[in-house]
N, C-alpha and C positions, 0 to 999 in steps of 0.2 A: 554832500561834499562840493556843492556848487555847480553840479552838472545838470543840465536839463535833458530829461529822457522822455520821449514820446512813444507810447505803445500804440500801434495801429494794426490790429489783426495779428498776423504772424510777424510783423516787422517791428523793430526797435530802432528808433532814430536817436542817436546820442549826439548832443551838441556840446562840443568840448569847451573847456575853459580851465583856468587855473584852479586846482583842487584846494579846497579849504578844509579846515578841521571839522570833525563831526562825531556824533555818537551813533553807532550802527548796531543793530541787533541781527546777528547771523541766523537766528531762528533754527539753530542746530543743523545748519547746512554748511558743510565744510567748503563747498564751492564759493558760497557768498563770503564766508570768513576769509578765504585765501585771496579772493579778488579784492576785497576791501583792504586787506593787509598790504597787498601789492600796491594798490592805489595810495594808501597812506604813506608809503615810502617817499612820495613826491608832494605830499600835501603841505600847504603853507603853515598849518597849525596841527596840534596833536589830534589823533583820531582814536576813539575808544570803541572797541568791538566787543560787545557782550556776546558771550557764548563762543569765543574764538577757540576754546579748547576742543571743539568738535573737529578741528583740523586733524587731530591725532588719528581720526578714522582712516584717513588716506595717506598722511605723511607725518608720522610721529615726530620727526626731527625738523619739521618745517621752520620753526622759530630759531632753532640752533643753527640751521643752515643759513638763514638770513643774517643772523649775528656774525657768522663766519665770514661774510662778505661786507661787513661794516654797518649793517642796519642797526639802528637804536630801537630796541623793543623792550617795553616795560610790561611784565606780566604781573597783574595784581590778582588778589583773590586767594 
């Protein structure tokens, strides 16, 4: 999504920038899928998140709740 991240031992350095569109694989991890979805809300181009359905493990109404506050979310599949 256009962000530079450096891992150094137990530290993660995130260098911010404007978020771009991307294709992301959540690897069946609801935390990754939710973080990517939240970041996608301000991305300059569409973001596709493979495996985003894993969010239902912890927050089954996540996408409905985002839509209720105006987020444009397209679920395919």
